C-alpha positions in Angstrom: 129.7 25.9 23.2 132.7 23.9 21.9 135.7 22.7 24.3 139.1 24.4 23.3 141.3 21.1 22.2 143.0 19.6 25.5 146.6 20.7 23.8 146.1 24.3 24.0 144.0 23.8 27.8 147.6 21.7 29.0 149.7 24.9 27.8 147.5 27.4 30.0 148.7 24.7 33.0 151.4 24.8 32.3 152.2 28.2 32.1 149.5 28.9 34.7 152.4 26.7 36.6 155.1 27.9 36.5 153.6 31.9 37.0 152.3 31.0 40.0 155.6 29.3 41.2 157.9 31.9 39.6 156.1 34.6 41.2 155.0 32.6 44.6 158.1 31.2 45.0 160.0 34.0 43.7 158.2 36.2 46.3 160.0 34.1 48.8 163.3 34.4 47.5 163.6 37.3 46.3 161.5 39.5 48.3 161.1 38.8 51.2 163.9 39.3 53.1 165.8 42.1 51.8 167.5 44.0 54.0 165.4 47.1 55.3 162.2 46.8 53.1 161.1 43.2 52.8 158.4 41.9 52.3 157.9 39.3 54.4 155.3 37.1 55.5 152.3 39.5 54.4 153.8 40.0 51.2 154.3 36.5 50.0 151.0 35.6 51.2 150.0 38.2 48.8 152.5 36.9 45.8 150.6 33.9 45.8 146.9 35.0 46.1 147.6 37.4 43.4 149.4 34.9 41.2 146.1 32.9 41.6 143.6 35.4 40.8 145.9 37.2 37.8 145.8 33.9 36.2 141.9 33.4 37.2 141.1 36.2 34.7 144.3 35.1 31.7 143.6 31.4 31.6 140.6 30.8 33.1 138.3 30.3 30.2 141.1 28.0 28.5 142.1 25.5 31.1 139.5 26.7 34.4 143.0 27.9 35.4 143.5 24.6 38.1 147.8 25.0 38.7 147.3 22.7 41.6 147.2 18.0 40.6 145.2 18.8 44.7 142.4 21.3 43.3 142.4 18.8 39.9 141.8 16.1 41.9 139.2 17.6 44.2 137.2 18.9 41.3 137.2 14.9 39.4 135.6 14.0 42.8 133.4 17.2 42.9 132.3 16.0 39.1 133.4 18.5 38.2 136.1 17.7 35.7 135.9 14.8 34.0 138.7 12.3 34.9 140.4 11.0 31.7 141.7 14.9 31.8 143.3 14.8 35.7 145.7 13.1 34.8 147.6 15.0 31.9 146.2 17.9 34.2 148.8 17.1 36.6 151.5 16.2 34.4 151.1 19.5 32.7 151.1 21.6 36.4 154.2 19.5 37.7 156.5 20.4 34.6 155.1 23.7 34.5 156.4 23.8 38.5 159.1 23.0 37.3 160.2 25.0 34.7 159.1 28.0 36.8 161.2 27.3 40.2 163.9 26.5 37.3 163.5 30.5 35.5 164.0 31.6 39.5 166.8 29.3 39.7 168.4 31.5 37.2 167.4 35.0 38.1 168.3 34.5 41.8 171.8 32.5 41.0 173.0 36.1 39.3 172.7 37.2 43.3 176.4 37.2 44.8 175.7 35.5 47.6 173.3 33.0 46.7 174.1 29.8 47.1 171.9 26.9 46.9 174.0 23.5 47.4 175.8 25.5 50.9 171.7 26.6 52.8 170.0 23.3 51.8 173.2 21.4 53.2 173.1 23.1 56.4 171.5 20.5 59.9 168.6 22.6 59.8 167.7 24.2 57.1 164.4 26.1 56.6 162.6 27.3 53.9 165.4 26.6 51.6 164.6 28.1 47.6 161.0 28.4 49.1 160.6 24.9 50.4 158.6 22.9 52.3 159.3 21.0 55.5 158.4 20.0 58.1 160.0 18.6 61.9 163.4 20.5 62.0 162.7 22.1 58.1 159.3 23.7 58.9 159.7 27.4 59.1 158.3 27.5 63.2 159.8 24.1 63.5 156.2 22.6 63.7 155.7 18.8 63.5 155.1 16.5 61.2 151.7 15.6 62.4 151.0 19.5 62.6 151.8 19.7 59.7 149.8 16.9 58.1 146.5 18.0 60.2 147.8 21.4 58.4 147.8 21.5 54.7 145.0 18.9 54.9 142.0 21.1 56.6 144.2 24.6 54.4 143.2 22.4 51.1 140.0 20.9 52.4 139.1 24.9 52.8 140.8 25.6 49.5 138.7 23.6 47.4 135.6 24.8 49.1 135.8 28.6 48.1 136.6 26.8 44.4 133.5 24.6 44.3 131.6 27.5 46.0 132.5 30.3 44.3 132.5 28.8 40.6 129.4 27.1 41.8 125.9 28.2 38.9 124.4 30.0 41.9 126.8 32.3 43.1 128.4 35.7 41.8 129.4 35.9 38.6 132.5 37.1 37.8 133.9 37.0 41.2 135.4 34.0 41.2 139.2 34.8 41.1 138.7 37.4 43.3 137.4 35.0 45.7 140.3 31.9 44.8 142.8 34.2 45.3 142.0 35.9 48.8 141.6 33.0 50.2 144.7 31.4 49.1 146.4 34.5 50.1 144.8 33.3 53.6 145.3 30.1 53.3 149.1 31.8 53.4 149.4 34.2 56.4 147.8 31.0 58.2 150.2 28.1 57.8 154.0 29.7 56.2 155.6 29.3 59.8 154.6 25.7 59.9 154.7 23.9 56.3 155.8 27.4 54.2 153.3 26.9 52.5 151.9 24.3 50.5 148.4 23.0 49.0 149.7 22.8 46.1 152.1 19.6 44.7 153.7 20.7 41.8 154.7 24.8 44.0 156.2 22.3 45.9 157.9 20.1 43.6 159.0 22.6 41.8 161.3 24.3 44.4 162.2 20.3 45.7 163.9 19.2 42.8 166.2 21.8 42.4 166.7 21.6 46.6 166.9 17.9 46.6 168.4 16.1 50.0 165.5 16.7 52.9 163.0 18.4 50.7 162.8 15.4 48.5 162.9 13.4 51.5 159.9 15.1 52.6 158.4 16.1 49.2 155.4 13.1 49.8 153.8 15.4 52.8 153.3 17.8 50.9 151.2 15.5 48.0 149.0 13.4 50.9 148.0 15.3 53.0 147.0 17.8 50.4 145.5 15.5 47.7 143.7 14.4 50.6 142.1 17.2 52.0 141.1 17.9 48.4 139.0 14.1 48.0 137.3 15.7 51.3 136.5 18.9 50.0 135.2 17.4 47.0 133.2 15.1 48.7 131.6 17.2 51.4 130.8 20.9 49.2 128.1 19.1 46.8 126.7 17.3 50.1 126.5 20.8 51.8 125.4 22.9 48.9 122.2 20.7 48.1 120.6 19.3 45.1 120.9 21.3 41.8 118.4 21.4 39.5 121.2 21.7 36.7 124.8 20.2 36.5 126.7 22.0 37.8 129.5 23.3 34.9 132.7 22.3 34.7 135.7 23.6 35.6 137.5 23.4 31.7 138.0 25.7 28.9 134.9 26.1 26.6 134.8 28.4 23.2 131.8 30.6 23.4 
């Protein structure tokens, strides 16, 4: 099977990550608190899961549908993605995340009550523009330590799900469902703690527009997910045991 050109795969990652931020963060900004009919934490959790599920079927055969720097690094550590493509994938994902947040800003700013500068300037602002935070900027007031542990563990489990669902010995064709529902569950657990990152690109997009405290706390949502992903990439191959044949890379191929 011939590999799809890198430029095509990077474009797919850009579009997919844009969709993840627009769909997931957009549900939080536009629909979560809508008077009387808002979707709340449950709806936002499903929105994030659905963005990954839909993109996995749309672009999984093109780029592998990583949409997340932590996923790309975890797959590389797990020997399921080539080292030379990690950085280009991360750049495309981060740019896609910022673009998705930009589209969301254009939509949200059409509402008369939307004032991002005023909301982000509040001393104890929480979840402004779907940004991630800890301490006084955590939705539930959770500490830095709690946020760190949560993000490491949730990303670790996310990589375990991804590596398992895409393994050659796993049932074929169901990986997008398992991964999408896995991300939904992760959000159901951790939105109150950090507003759920497990994805540095997802965190970077909104933080660029919020600025201030969101950028100051952004480091955690790079460091913790990357640690969790690396641990997952190390642990899964040990747990699954040796394979007779090499496992397929999670990237695009032409049949």
